[in-house]
Steps between C-alpha positions, in 0.01 A plus 500: 500500500568726797710811458857482624553675835635853485868563570578830670834639618493744792826694540539713813792530739271518805400142597180607678380698198594216267308246708197729535482542123550129441228414752253742343571354155458140613171588665368695201631263232434143593787268410739780403870421533662803665880520499683747722814697414692740722653716225500556125782250442298221662189603306692484171636159592146374561387643166777315319433177691132470406332439167193704593451792736160670502585803713809665648460726802792733573572728793622826348749560780697178550854382419571487128218726384702824458181703486317430176799343326420156644141520380611608153751215483244236593249635251765494228610143570154354578248717311222238513487486881286768668671687783325655798693748713443518875648792691470700817476822300170661408656764276278518188795606282697190600196281432454647153869463420491133596219451251707676233767235555255219436348416837146366475413620851632717780370390839581693821605274788266698724197376304270244661579138412168459318583806288843355421341167406248675273776700332710191430196309375434786259854466365454124455184580305703715262408836648704793629449618858591826672377667820248776439744773605746397229238499226418861578853620426658517156840347437793737556668641192833332561637336188803364688271214608426422138871507416582255778221272373689474168805341666548126462504281813882476483532878456276550804728273702805695384333831589414366845862398560625837371271663756674295769828666402652195333761528225471335159748230603298417813173492306653274236615258772160501671310438176760252365560690176792685346581859588450599136142374523438721804646801319260434212209476743600827669515675162155370411362601841629857466350528153158365604486719813607809306797582726866562424676334791462205733494747788189666360343158446571399860364825646177470302470129578539555873247782499266281295543201734448714808162611365375144535597454864 
């Protein structure tokens, strides 16, 4: 019995990049079903719509990602699906941090298409892939990343909305929950991040998100 074709989601807000990645995957992986998404919301919708997804490819700097928060949220809600990050950055520290948040690969967009294909094939084979320059640098000693990784997907969404300057009432309306639920989430977020106020949490979150751009 033949193996089922692979299902891969490619999420990138630049159509040309998205199509280039999809084309490279279809050429390298015969019969692969490649689904495009223009932002994290669309990628999540595709994940929920399908019984099986073999690989998720995320642009680190696209709508909905909020730096590494989007990656952490996807890994928390779909831990069995490997995630490869593609990005225009070649900063080794950013690459290492992405791996800390559960990415199986970090692939620079400037890499040749055959290199990108090889990297993604390695992930499908159960391996981890990083450019050589990232492997030569140790991970930064920033435990804020580890604290953020402890937040639940809903807490990550609340933190992202706090960072946009929204009030508890507005967040509750957007997430279709009660304001008391949001207050409980905020309390839990402050405790997990080790800060005393929502202002501190927002400042650190924005600085953290900016490091992934």
